[in-house]
DRENDO-1510 file (C-alpha; in Angstrom, 1 decimal, always signed):
<recs>
REC; n; res; u; v; w
REC; 1; UNK; +132.5; +140.7; +80.3 .
REC; 2; UNK; +133.3; +136.9; +79.0 .
REC; 3; UNK; +130.7; +134.6; +79.7 .
REC; 4; UNK; +131.4; +132.6; +83.1 .
REC; 5; UNK; +132.9; +128.8; +82.7 .
REC; 6; UNK; +129.7; +126.6; +83.9 .
REC; 7; UNK; +130.8; +124.0; +86.3 .
REC; 8; UNK; +129.1; +120.7; +87.6 .
REC; 9; UNK; +130.5; +119.0; +90.5 .
REC; 10; UNK; +130.1; +115.4; +90.7 .
REC; 11; UNK; +130.4; +114.0; +94.5 .
REC; 12; UNK; +129.3; +117.4; +95.8 .
REC; 13; UNK; +128.0; +116.1; +99.1 .
REC; 14; UNK; +131.5; +114.8; +99.8 .
REC; 15; UNK; +134.3; +116.5; +101.9 .
REC; 16; UNK; +136.3; +117.6; +98.9 .
REC; 17; UNK; +133.0; +118.2; +96.8 .
REC; 18; UNK; +131.8; +120.6; +99.2 .
REC; 19; UNK; +134.9; +122.6; +99.4 .
REC; 20; UNK; +134.8; +122.6; +95.4 .
REC; 21; UNK; +131.2; +123.9; +95.6 .
REC; 22; UNK; +132.5; +126.7; +97.7 .
REC; 23; UNK; +135.6; +127.4; +95.6 .
REC; 24; UNK; +133.6; +127.5; +92.3 .
REC; 25; UNK; +130.8; +129.8; +93.8 .
REC; 26; UNK; +133.3; +132.1; +95.1 .
REC; 27; UNK; +135.8; +132.3; +92.1 .
REC; 28; UNK; +135.4; +135.1; +89.5 .
REC; 29; UNK; +134.3; +133.8; +86.1 .
REC; 30; UNK; +133.2; +130.5; +87.2 .
REC; 31; UNK; +129.5; +129.5; +87.8 .
REC; 32; UNK; +128.2; +126.4; +89.4 .
REC; 33; UNK; +125.4; +124.8; +87.7 .
REC; 34; UNK; +124.8; +121.6; +88.7 .
REC; 35; UNK; +125.9; +119.3; +91.6 .
REC; 36; UNK; +125.4; +115.3; +91.7 .
REC; 37; UNK; +125.6; +113.2; +94.5 .
REC; 38; UNK; +123.5; +110.3; +96.0 .
REC; 39; UNK; +122.6; +111.7; +98.9 .
REC; 40; UNK; +120.2; +114.6; +100.0 .
REC; 41; UNK; +119.0; +114.6; +96.4 .
REC; 42; UNK; +116.7; +117.7; +95.9 .
REC; 43; UNK; +118.6; +119.8; +98.7 .
REC; 44; UNK; +120.4; +123.0; +97.6 .
REC; 45; UNK; +123.8; +122.3; +97.7 .
REC; 46; UNK; +124.7; +125.9; +98.8 .
REC; 47; UNK; +122.6; +125.4; +102.1 .
REC; 48; UNK; +124.6; +122.2; +102.7 .
REC; 49; UNK; +127.9; +124.0; +102.1 .
REC; 50; UNK; +127.0; +126.9; +104.3 .
REC; 51; UNK; +127.0; +129.4; +101.6 .
REC; 52; UNK; +123.3; +129.9; +101.6 .
REC; 53; UNK; +120.5; +128.9; +99.0 .
REC; 54; UNK; +122.2; +129.3; +95.4 .
REC; 55; UNK; +119.5; +127.7; +93.5 .
REC; 56; UNK; +121.5; +124.3; +92.5 .
REC; 57; UNK; +119.5; +121.3; +93.8 .
REC; 58; UNK; +121.5; +118.0; +94.1 .
REC; 59; UNK; +120.9; +115.5; +91.2 .
REC; 60; UNK; +121.5; +111.8; +91.3 .
REC; 61; UNK; +122.3; +111.2; +87.8 .
REC; 62; UNK; +125.3; +112.5; +85.9 .
REC; 63; UNK; +123.9; +112.0; +82.4 .
REC; 64; UNK; +120.6; +114.2; +83.0 .
REC; 65; UNK; +122.4; +116.6; +85.2 .
REC; 66; UNK; +124.7; +117.5; +82.3 .
REC; 67; UNK; +122.1; +117.5; +79.6 .
REC; 68; UNK; +119.8; +120.0; +81.7 .
REC; 69; UNK; +122.4; +122.4; +83.0 .
REC; 70; UNK; +124.8; +122.4; +80.1 .
REC; 71; UNK; +127.9; +122.7; +81.9 .
REC; 72; UNK; +131.7; +123.4; +80.0 .
REC; 73; UNK; +133.5; +121.6; +83.0 .
REC; 74; UNK; +132.5; +118.8; +85.4 .
REC; 75; UNK; +134.7; +118.4; +88.7 .
REC; 76; UNK; +134.9; +114.7; +89.7 .
REC; 77; UNK; +135.6; +114.1; +93.5 .
REC; 78; UNK; +133.9; +110.7; +93.8 .
REC; 79; UNK; +135.3; +107.1; +94.0 .
REC; 80; UNK; +137.6; +105.2; +92.1 .
REC; 81; UNK; +134.6; +102.6; +91.0 .
REC; 82; UNK; +132.5; +105.5; +89.8 .
REC; 83; UNK; +135.1; +108.0; +88.3 .
REC; 84; UNK; +135.7; +106.3; +85.1 .
REC; 85; UNK; +132.1; +105.9; +84.2 .
REC; 86; UNK; +131.6; +109.7; +85.1 .
REC; 87; UNK; +134.6; +110.5; +82.7 .
REC; 88; UNK; +133.1; +108.6; +79.9 .
REC; 89; UNK; +129.8; +110.3; +80.6 .
REC; 90; UNK; +131.4; +113.6; +80.3 .
REC; 91; UNK; +133.5; +113.2; +77.3 .
REC; 92; UNK; +130.8; +111.6; +75.3 .
REC; 93; UNK; +128.5; +114.5; +76.4 .
REC; 94; UNK; +131.1; +117.1; +75.3 .
REC; 95; UNK; +131.8; +118.1; +78.8 .
REC; 96; UNK; +135.5; +118.7; +80.0 .
REC; 97; UNK; +136.4; +116.5; +83.1 .
REC; 98; UNK; +138.8; +117.7; +85.9 .
REC; 99; UNK; +139.4; +114.7; +88.0 .
REC; 100; UNK; +140.5; +114.7; +91.5 .
REC; 101; UNK; +139.4; +111.4; +92.3 .
REC; 102; UNK; +142.3; +109.0; +93.3 .
REC; 103; UNK; +142.7; +105.3; +92.1 .
REC; 104; UNK; +143.0; +106.2; +88.4 .
REC; 105; UNK; +145.2; +103.6; +87.0 .
REC; 106; UNK; +147.7; +103.9; +84.1 .
REC; 107; UNK; +145.2; +101.5; +82.0 .
REC; 108; UNK; +142.3; +103.9; +83.1 .
REC; 109; UNK; +144.4; +106.9; +81.8 .
REC; 110; UNK; +145.3; +105.4; +78.5 .
REC; 111; UNK; +141.5; +104.6; +77.9 .
REC; 112; UNK; +140.8; +108.3; +78.8 .
REC; 113; UNK; +143.7; +109.4; +76.5 .
REC; 114; UNK; +141.8; +107.5; +73.6 .
REC; 115; UNK; +138.4; +108.9; +74.4 .
REC; 116; UNK; +139.8; +112.3; +74.6 .
REC; 117; UNK; +141.2; +111.8; +71.0 .
REC; 118; UNK; +137.8; +110.5; +69.6 .
REC; 119; UNK; +135.8; +113.2; +71.1 .
REC; 120; UNK; +138.2; +116.0; +70.7 .
REC; 121; UNK; +137.6; +117.1; +74.3 .
REC; 122; UNK; +140.0; +117.5; +76.8 .
REC; 123; UNK; +140.4; +116.1; +80.4 .
REC; 124; UNK; +142.8; +116.8; +83.3 .
REC; 125; UNK; +143.5; +114.2; +86.1 .
REC; 126; UNK; +145.4; +115.3; +89.0 .
REC; 127; UNK; +146.7; +113.0; +91.9 .
REC; 128; UNK; +147.1; +116.3; +94.0 .
REC; 129; UNK; +145.6; +119.7; +93.6 .
REC; 130; UNK; +147.9; +121.3; +96.5 .
REC; 131; UNK; +150.6; +123.6; +94.8 .
REC; 132; UNK; +152.8; +122.6; +97.8 .
REC; 133; UNK; +152.6; +119.0; +96.9 .
REC; 134; UNK; +153.3; +119.4; +93.2 .
REC; 135; UNK; +156.6; +121.4; +94.1 .
REC; 136; UNK; +157.4; +118.5; +96.7 .
REC; 137; UNK; +157.1; +116.0; +93.7 .
REC; 138; UNK; +159.4; +118.4; +91.6 .
REC; 139; UNK; +162.0; +118.7; +94.3 .
REC; 140; UNK; +162.0; +114.9; +94.8 .
REC; 141; UNK; +162.8; +114.4; +91.3 .
REC; 142; UNK; +165.6; +116.8; +91.4 .
REC; 143; UNK; +167.1; +115.4; +94.6 .
REC; 144; UNK; +166.9; +111.8; +93.2 .
REC; 145; UNK; +169.8; +112.8; +90.8 .
REC; 146; UNK; +172.1; +113.0; +93.5 .
REC; 147; UNK; +170.5; +110.5; +96.3 .
REC; 148; UNK; +168.8; +107.5; +94.6 .
REC; 149; UNK; +167.9; +105.8; +97.8 .
REC; 150; UNK; +164.7; +107.0; +99.0 .
REC; 151; UNK; +161.5; +105.9; +100.7 .
REC; 152; UNK; +158.1; +107.5; +100.8 .
REC; 153; UNK; +155.8; +107.8; +103.9 .
REC; 154; UNK; +152.2; +109.1; +102.8 .
REC; 155; UNK; +149.8; +110.1; +105.6 .
REC; 156; UNK; +145.7; +110.4; +105.1 .
REC; 157; UNK; +142.6; +110.5; +107.1 .
REC; 158; UNK; +141.0; +107.1; +108.1 .
REC; 159; UNK; +138.4; +107.1; +105.6 .
REC; 160; UNK; +140.7; +107.3; +102.5 .
REC; 161; UNK; +139.9; +104.0; +100.3 .
REC; 162; UNK; +142.9; +103.6; +98.2 .
REC; 163; UNK; +146.6; +103.1; +99.1 .
REC; 164; UNK; +149.2; +104.0; +98.4 .
REC; 165; UNK; +148.0; +107.5; +97.3 .
REC; 166; UNK; +147.9; +108.8; +94.0 .
REC; 167; UNK; +150.4; +111.4; +95.3 .
REC; 168; UNK; +152.8; +108.8; +96.4 .
REC; 169; UNK; +152.6; +106.7; +93.3 .
REC; 170; UNK; +153.3; +109.8; +91.2 .
REC; 171; UNK; +156.1; +110.9; +93.4 .
REC; 172; UNK; +157.6; +107.6; +93.1 .
REC; 173; UNK; +157.4; +107.8; +89.2 .
REC; 174; UNK; +158.8; +111.5; +89.4 .
REC; 175; UNK; +161.9; +109.9; +91.5 .
REC; 176; UNK; +162.5; +107.1; +88.9 .
REC; 177; UNK; +162.5; +109.8; +86.3 .
REC; 178; UNK; +165.1; +111.7; +88.0 .
REC; 179; UNK; +167.7; +108.9; +89.0 .
REC; 180; UNK; +170.7; +108.9; +87.3 .
REC; 181; UNK; +172.1; +105.9; +89.4 .
REC; 182; UNK; +170.3; +103.0; +90.9 .
REC; 183; UNK; +169.6; +102.6; +94.5 .
REC; 184; UNK; +171.4; +100.1; +96.9 .
REC; 185; UNK; +170.0; +96.8; +96.3 .
REC; 186; UNK; +168.2; +95.1; +99.2 .
REC; 187; UNK; +170.1; +92.3; +100.8 .
REC; 188; UNK; +169.5; +88.9; +99.2 .
REC; 189; UNK; +168.7; +87.2; +102.8 .
REC; 190; UNK; +166.0; +90.1; +103.5 .
REC; 191; UNK; +163.3; +88.8; +105.9 .
REC; 192; UNK; +159.8; +90.4; +106.4 .
REC; 193; UNK; +158.5; +89.0; +109.8 .
REC; 194; UNK; +155.0; +90.2; +108.6 .
REC; 195; UNK; +154.3; +90.2; +104.8 .
REC; 196; UNK; +154.4; +93.9; +103.8 .
REC; 197; UNK; +156.6; +95.1; +106.3 .
REC; 198; UNK; +158.9; +97.1; +103.8 .
REC; 199; UNK; +155.7; +98.6; +102.3 .
REC; 200; UNK; +154.7; +98.6; +98.9 .
REC; 201; UNK; +157.4; +99.3; +96.3 .
REC; 202; UNK; +157.3; +101.0; +92.7 .
REC; 203; UNK; +160.3; +101.6; +90.5 .
REC; 204; UNK; +162.5; +100.6; +93.4 .
REC; 205; UNK; +161.1; +103.3; +96.0 .
REC; 206; UNK; +159.4; +101.9; +98.8 .
REC; 207; UNK; +155.9; +103.6; +99.6 .
REC; 208; UNK; +154.4; +103.2; +103.3 .
REC; 209; UNK; +150.8; +104.2; +103.8 .
REC; 210; UNK; +149.2; +105.6; +107.1 .
REC; 211; UNK; +145.6; +105.8; +107.7 .
REC; 212; UNK; +144.5; +107.6; +110.8 .
REC; 213; UNK; +142.0; +110.4; +112.3 .
REC; 214; UNK; +143.6; +113.6; +112.4 .
REC; 215; UNK; +145.3; +113.8; +109.0 .
REC; 216; UNK; +144.2; +115.3; +105.8 .
REC; 217; UNK; +147.0; +114.5; +103.3 .
REC; 218; UNK; +150.6; +114.4; +104.4 .
REC; 219; UNK; +153.6; +113.2; +102.7 .
REC; 220; UNK; +157.4; +112.7; +103.7 .
REC; 221; UNK; +160.1; +111.7; +101.2 .
REC; 222; UNK; +163.3; +110.7; +102.9 .
REC; 223; UNK; +166.5; +110.3; +100.9 .
REC; 224; UNK; +169.5; +108.5; +102.4 .
REC; 225; UNK; +173.1; +108.8; +101.7 .
REC; 226; UNK; +176.5; +108.2; +103.3 .
REC; 227; UNK; +176.5; +109.9; +106.8 .
REC; 228; UNK; +173.3; +112.0; +106.0 .
REC; 229; UNK; +169.4; +112.1; +105.4 .
REC; 230; UNK; +167.3; +114.5; +103.6 .
REC; 231; UNK; +163.6; +114.9; +104.3 .
REC; 232; UNK; +161.1; +116.6; +102.0 .
REC; 233; UNK; +157.6; +117.0; +103.3 .
REC; 234; UNK; +154.1; +118.5; +102.4 .
REC; 235; UNK; +151.2; +118.9; +104.8 .
REC; 236; UNK; +147.6; +119.7; +103.7 .
REC; 237; UNK; +146.0; +120.9; +107.1 .
REC; 238; UNK; +142.7; +121.8; +105.4 .
REC; 239; UNK; +141.0; +120.7; +102.1 .
REC; 240; UNK; +140.9; +124.5; +101.0 .
REC; 241; UNK; +144.6; +123.7; +100.5 .
REC; 242; UNK; +143.7; +122.0; +97.2 .
REC; 243; UNK; +141.0; +124.7; +95.8 .
REC; 244; UNK; +143.4; +127.0; +94.0 .
REC; 245; UNK; +144.8; +124.1; +92.1 .
REC; 246; UNK; +141.2; +123.0; +91.2 .
REC; 247; UNK; +140.1; +126.4; +89.9 .
REC; 248; UNK; +143.3; +126.6; +88.2 .
REC; 249; UNK; +142.6; +123.3; +86.5 .
REC; 250; UNK; +139.0; +124.3; +85.5 .
REC; 251; UNK; +140.2; +127.6; +83.9 .
REC; 252; UNK; +143.1; +125.7; +82.2 .
REC; 253; UNK; +140.8; +122.8; +80.9 .
REC; 254; UNK; +139.3; +125.3; +78.6 .
REC; 255; UNK; +142.1; +125.9; +76.6 .
REC; 256; UNK; +144.1; +122.4; +76.6 .
REC; 257; UNK; +143.9; +119.4; +74.4 .
REC; 258; UNK; +144.0; +115.8; +74.9 .
REC; 259; UNK; +144.7; +114.4; +78.4 .
REC; 260; UNK; +146.8; +116.0; +81.0 .
REC; 261; UNK; +148.0; +114.0; +84.0 .
REC; 262; UNK; +149.3; +116.1; +87.0 .
REC; 263; UNK; +148.7; +119.5; +88.0 .
REC; 264; UNK; +152.5; +120.4; +87.4 .
REC; 265; UNK; +151.7; +120.3; +83.5 .
REC; 266; UNK; +149.6; +123.5; +84.0 .
REC; 267; UNK; +151.9; +125.6; +85.8 .
</recs>
């Protein structure tokens, strides 16, 4: 039997991190070797995740955790302010990052791409790991060929810090790629009674962000045309919806090169 892929999880104590811990522990051919977080340091991550003692204690320093556990891959679900430092640390340590943290900018991606080239270590950054969300983005790109007028409403839990979501931004870029015709321009005398009333805008697509208790991650893409509308919608009702994509990315990053942005490039 081949050696298992050794995995570290950064942000292991977070909502997504705990799901990743469970998914990695249960996946055939993967082995959880390190958990990094700032809370409950020293406690067994398996006990916290509800899967029993697995002999992996939470550590607070990523660099020392990588040195001691020697993982093949580090999965990062942290915060935008720390994700880039974690990516730099991982690549310079020869560890492949799989990043689900949102808020990674185009400038950040360019830096990571250059680091991947210098270190010859691959990296995967995905705004969304849910297969259904990936399909939604691809369907939206196709629909934009025929219906260029579109707006996005993305809905997340109240604790999500960044807006618009990375998925919404990626969707807007896909729509821009798919358009053949430009959307109808806004009236010149458009009045926003409250600044931002029309939402954010990227590549002529308006994006509206909702942050409320009860949501995990949902997105509706609404196309409008003469006498008709078309709505594409995806709902993640549980964070487990992201785990098949995370496990896929962990396996794929072992055989890819450079930086890959978006799970759709692995399907």
